[in-house]
C-alpha positions as a Markdown table, in Angstrom:
| # | Residue | x | y | z |
|---|---|---|---|---|
| 1 | Met | -6.4 | 6.5 | -10.2 |
| 2 | His | -3.3 | 7.0 | -8.2 |
| 3 | Val | -2.0 | 4.1 | -6.2 |
| 4 | Leu | 1.1 | 4.3 | -4.2 |
| 5 | Ile | 3.1 | 1.0 | -3.8 |
| 6 | Val | 5.7 | 0.9 | -0.8 |
| 7 | Gln | 7.6 | -2.5 | -1.6 |
| 8 | Asn | 11.1 | -3.4 | -0.5 |
| 9 | Asn | 11.4 | -5.9 | -3.1 |
| 10 | Val | 12.1 | -3.7 | -6.4 |
| 11 | Lys | 10.9 | -6.6 | -8.7 |
| 12 | Leu | 7.8 | -7.2 | -6.8 |
| 13 | Gly | 6.9 | -3.6 | -6.5 |
| 14 | Gln | 7.5 | -3.1 | -10.4 |
| 15 | Met | 5.5 | -5.9 | -11.3 |
| 16 | Trp | 2.2 | -4.9 | -9.5 |
| 17 | Gln | 3.1 | -1.3 | -10.8 |
| 18 | Arg | 3.0 | -2.6 | -14.4 |
| 19 | His | -0.2 | -4.8 | -13.7 |
| 20 | Leu | -2.1 | -1.7 | -12.2 |
| 21 | Gln | -0.8 | 0.3 | -14.9 |
| 22 | Arg | -2.4 | -2.1 | -17.3 |
| 23 | His | -5.5 | -1.8 | -15.4 |
| 24 | Gly | -5.6 | 2.1 | -16.2 |
| 25 | His | -4.2 | 3.2 | -12.9 |
| 26 | Val | -1.3 | 5.6 | -12.4 |
| 27 | Ala | 1.2 | 3.6 | -9.8 |
| 28 | Asp | 4.1 | 5.0 | -8.0 |
| 29 | Val | 6.6 | 2.7 | -6.4 |
| 30 | Ser | 8.3 | 3.7 | -3.0 |
| 31 | Leu | 11.2 | 1.7 | -1.6 |
| 32 | Asp | 11.5 | 3.1 | 1.9 |
| 33 | Gln | 9.6 | 5.1 | 4.4 |
| 34 | Glu | 11.2 | 8.4 | 3.5 |
| 35 | Ser | 10.3 | 8.2 | -0.3 |
| 36 | Ala | 6.9 | 7.2 | 0.5 |
| 37 | Ile | 6.4 | 10.2 | 2.9 |
| 38 | Asp | 7.7 | 12.2 | 0.0 |
| 39 | Ser | 5.2 | 10.7 | -2.3 |
| 40 | Leu | 2.4 | 11.4 | 0.1 |
| 41 | Cys | 3.4 | 14.9 | 0.5 |
| 42 | Ala | 3.7 | 15.5 | -3.4 |
| 43 | Arg | 0.3 | 13.6 | -4.4 |
| 44 | Tyr | -2.8 | 12.4 | -3.1 |
| 45 | Tyr | -3.2 | 8.5 | -3.2 |
| 46 | Pro | -6.6 | 7.0 | -2.5 |
| 47 | Ile | -5.0 | 3.8 | -2.3 |
| 48 | Ile | -1.8 | 2.5 | -0.9 |
| 49 | Ile | -0.3 | -0.7 | -1.0 |
| 50 | Leu | 2.2 | -1.0 | 1.8 |
| 51 | Asp | 4.6 | -4.0 | 2.9 |
| 52 | Val | 4.2 | -4.4 | 6.6 |
| 53 | Val | 7.8 | -4.9 | 7.0 |
| 54 | Leu | 10.2 | -2.1 | 5.3 |
| 55 | Asp | 14.0 | -2.5 | 5.3 |
| 56 | Asn | 14.3 | 1.1 | 5.7 |
| 57 | Gly | 11.6 | 2.7 | 8.1 |
| 58 | Ser | 8.4 | 1.8 | 9.4 |
| 59 | Ala | 5.1 | 0.9 | 7.5 |
| 60 | Ile | 3.1 | 2.2 | 10.6 |
| 61 | Ala | 4.7 | 5.4 | 10.5 |
| 62 | Val | 3.8 | 5.7 | 6.6 |
| 63 | Ala | 0.2 | 4.6 | 7.3 |
| 64 | Asp | 0.0 | 7.1 | 10.1 |
| 65 | Tyr | 1.4 | 9.6 | 8.0 |
| 66 | Ala | -1.0 | 9.0 | 5.2 |
| 67 | Ser | -3.9 | 8.9 | 7.8 |
| 68 | Tyr | -3.0 | 12.3 | 8.8 |
| 69 | Arg | -2.1 | 13.9 | 5.4 |
| 70 | His | -5.0 | 12.0 | 3.5 |
| 71 | Pro | -7.7 | 10.9 | 6.1 |
| 72 | Asp | -9.8 | 9.2 | 3.3 |
| 73 | Ala | -6.7 | 7.1 | 1.9 |
| 74 | Arg | -7.2 | 3.1 | 2.4 |
| 75 | Val | -4.1 | 1.0 | 3.0 |
| 76 | Ile | -4.0 | -2.6 | 1.6 |
| 77 | Phe | -1.0 | -4.3 | 3.9 |
| 78 | Val | 1.1 | -7.0 | 2.3 |
| 79 | Thr | 3.6 | -9.3 | 4.0 |
| 80 | Asn | 5.3 | -12.4 | 3.4 |
| 81 | Thr | 5.7 | -13.1 | 7.0 |
| 82 | Ser | 3.3 | -14.0 | 9.8 |
| 83 | Phe | 3.6 | -10.7 | 11.3 |
| 84 | Phe | 0.3 | -9.3 | 12.4 |
| 85 | Ser | -1.3 | -12.5 | 11.5 |
| 86 | Asp | -3.4 | -11.9 | 14.5 |
| 87 | Gly | -5.3 | -9.0 | 12.6 |
| 88 | Ser | -3.9 | -6.7 | 15.0 |
| 89 | Ile | -3.0 | -4.4 | 12.2 |
| 90 | Phe | -6.4 | -3.0 | 11.9 |
| 91 | Gln | -6.4 | -1.9 | 15.4 |
| 92 | Leu | -3.1 | 0.1 | 15.0 |
| 93 | Cys | -4.0 | 1.5 | 11.6 |
| 94 | Ser | -7.5 | 2.9 | 11.2 |
| 95 | Asn | -6.9 | 3.3 | 7.3 |
| 96 | Ala | -6.2 | -0.6 | 7.0 |
| 97 | Cys | -8.5 | -1.9 | 4.6 |
| 98 | Ala | -6.9 | -5.5 | 3.7 |
| 99 | Phe | -4.1 | -7.6 | 4.8 |
| 100 | Val | -3.1 | -10.0 | 2.3 |
| 101 | Pro | 0.1 | -12.4 | 1.4 |
| 102 | Ser | 3.1 | -10.7 | -0.9 |
| 103 | Ala | 2.1 | -13.7 | -3.1 |
| 104 | Thr | -1.5 | -12.3 | -4.0 |
| 105 | Gln | -2.0 | -12.7 | -7.6 |
| 106 | Pro | -1.7 | -9.3 | -9.5 |
| 107 | Asp | -5.2 | -9.5 | -10.8 |
| 108 | Asp | -6.4 | -10.0 | -7.2 |
| 109 | Leu | -4.5 | -7.0 | -6.0 |
| 110 | Ala | -6.1 | -4.9 | -8.8 |
| 111 | Ala | -9.6 | -6.0 | -7.8 |
| 112 | Met | -8.7 | -5.0 | -4.3 |
| 113 | Val | -7.6 | -1.6 | -5.5 |
| 114 | Glu | -10.6 | -0.9 | -7.4 |
| 115 | His | -12.9 | -2.4 | -4.8 |
| 116 | Tyr | -11.6 | -0.2 | -2.0 |
| 117 | Ala | -11.2 | 2.9 | -4.3 |
| 118 | Lys | -14.9 | 3.0 | -4.9 |
| 119 | Ala | -15.5 | 2.7 | -1.3 |
| 120 | Asn | -14.0 | 5.9 | -0.6 |
């Protein structure tokens, strides 16, 4: 399965990518809104792992575009801040399926990817 990771932190994004690849997934990493949108134009990703706070661009814009381009795609939001800690991300983004800390263990993130992909 193809997974898009949109993460500012290159090392963290690459760590998640390698871990998902070991679980048999094809994972691509985008560092900002523009490259994420380009990736969504080029391929269907049933699961997107998306950092809530992007240095260049808007995570909400990426999720919104994914919802338009691929209505069945699900978004796992990750963050290292308390931003949206009230759960409002689920009201803003209809394709949000999870909201977890960036420090979530890679095995747990891989399990969520597999779980939400099966739900599609």
